[in-house]
Each structure stands twice: as C-alpha cells, then as structure tokens.
C-alpha positions as a printed NumPy array, in Angstrom:
array([[ 71.54 , 104.076, 101.558],
       [ 72.354, 102.264, 104.786],
       [ 73.59 ,  98.718, 104.579],
       [ 73.331,  96.327, 107.48 ],
       [ 76.68 ,  94.7  , 108.085],
       [ 76.926,  90.998, 108.888],
       [ 78.198,  89.869, 112.261],
       [ 81.707,  88.802, 111.279],
       [ 82.208,  87.197, 114.691],
       [ 79.854,  84.447, 113.542],
       [ 81.799,  83.866, 110.298],
       [ 84.647,  81.394, 109.881],
       [ 87.94 ,  82.618, 108.413],
       [ 87.008,  80.846, 105.157],
       [ 83.61 ,  82.585, 104.992],
       [ 85.161,  85.964, 105.768],
       [ 87.897,  85.556, 103.134],
       [ 85.399,  84.465, 100.473],
       [ 82.981,  87.292, 101.346],
       [ 85.778,  89.841, 100.956],
       [ 86.975,  88.282,  97.69 ],
       [ 83.484,  88.264,  96.198],
       [ 82.924,  91.863,  97.284],
       [ 86.193,  92.997,  95.701],
       [ 85.275,  91.271,  92.419],
       [ 81.894,  93.031,  92.47 ],
       [ 83.555,  96.389,  93.191],
       [ 85.98 ,  95.815,  90.301],
       [ 83.068,  95.228,  87.921],
       [ 81.13 ,  98.21 ,  89.242],
       [ 84.223, 100.435,  89.03 ],
       [ 84.663,  99.497,  85.367],
       [ 80.996, 100.308,  84.708],
       [ 81.28 , 103.622,  86.586],
       [ 84.328, 104.585,  84.533],
       [ 82.499, 103.617,  81.32 ],
       [ 79.438, 105.749,  82.118],
       [ 81.586, 108.648,  83.381],
       [ 83.614, 108.62 ,  80.168],
       [ 80.412, 108.641,  78.102],
       [ 79.042, 111.657,  79.999],
       [ 82.338, 113.554,  79.758],
       [ 82.326, 112.913,  75.997],
       [ 78.833, 114.385,  75.709],
       [ 79.876, 117.541,  77.589],
       [ 83.499, 118.173,  76.52 ],
       [ 83.381, 121.824,  77.598],
       [ 81.254, 121.213,  80.704],
       [ 77.561, 121.04 ,  81.352],
       [ 74.767, 119.425,  83.315],
       [ 72.424, 116.517,  82.782],
       [ 69.366, 115.416,  84.73 ],
       [ 68.226, 111.882,  85.355],
       [ 65.048, 110.71 ,  87.041],
       [ 66.943, 110.259,  90.324],
       [ 70.342, 111.945,  89.958],
       [ 71.888, 115.048,  88.431],
       [ 75.404, 115.271,  87.055],
       [ 77.608, 118.246,  86.314],
       [ 80.797, 118.157,  84.267],
       [ 83.292, 120.888,  85.09 ],
       [ 86.888, 121.562,  84.127],
       [ 89.26 , 121.329,  87.099],
       [ 92.93 , 122.129,  87.593],
       [ 95.39 , 120.832,  90.191],
       [ 99.007, 121.368,  91.077],
       [101.029, 118.305,  92.003],
       [104.635, 117.652,  92.814],
       [106.654, 116.274,  89.917],
       [108.443, 113.478,  91.754],
       [110.484, 112.477,  88.705],
       [111.846, 116.023,  88.435],
       [112.505, 116.181,  92.181],
       [114.495, 112.94 ,  92.004],
       [116.441, 114.305,  89.034],
       [117.178, 117.731,  90.548],
       [117.735, 116.854,  94.216],
       [120.305, 114.595,  95.859],
       [119.337, 111.246,  97.349],
       [120.297, 112.604, 100.788],
       [117.926, 115.584, 100.379],
       [115.108, 113.286,  99.285],
       [115.672, 110.98 , 102.279],
       [115.752, 113.971, 104.679],
       [112.397, 115.163, 103.316],
       [110.702, 111.777, 103.213],
       [108.807, 109.945, 105.896],
       [108.123, 106.266, 106.365],
       [104.741, 104.939, 107.35 ],
       [103.686, 101.509, 108.537],
       [100.407,  99.897, 107.593],
       [ 98.805,  96.527, 107.073],
       [ 98.335,  95.377, 103.496],
       [ 95.588,  92.908, 102.674],
       [ 95.933,  91.02 ,  99.389],
       [ 93.036,  88.992,  98.04 ],
       [ 93.527,  86.569,  95.13 ],
       [ 91.171,  84.053,  93.562],
       [ 92.262,  80.477,  94.282],
       [ 93.038,  78.304,  91.288],
       [ 90.604,  75.627,  92.457],
       [ 87.71 ,  77.972,  93.252]])
C-alpha cells in the first residue's frame, strides 16, 4: 500500500506542524483500535490458533523472551559499575501538543 507523500517544501511551518499533529491523533486512535481487536482475537484463541478473514489471516502463538531486569541490576551492582557499562546517545525529540485555542 504505497502512499504518495506531500511536498513538504511547499508547506508553511504552521501547515507542517498541523499535518503532523493531525496524523499523530489519527495514529493514536488507530493504535487503540488495533489493540482492541488484537485483544479480542487473543481472547478467542487463548492457547493459540489461526483465523481467516476475506483479506487477511491471523495466527496467535505463544512467545517467550529473555530481558534484562534493570531493577535487579541497579540493586545488585554499584552505581560505578552501571555507569561503566552504560552508554549515552544523542537524538532529537519532537513533541507535538494540541494548542488550547485549536
């Protein structure tokens, strides 16, 4: 599903900010719907299974992962050890908030 992207060079800062804000609100709504439907399917197949739609198929499988327990690491290791084994990264953060007058 290819989507043609708008030419942002032709957009004002205001248009670009509002386009991003509207898109993020839409994504938030769609994410909530996706979680809702996913939860419903997982409930129908608690031990795993498959379902077919007219366009898509879904499979529910049990997965397992190992992750570091950062709370336990902080408890068991010294602050110096943690700092020696940590790395800092730099990145740009973009925050989008709805204006009170909009």
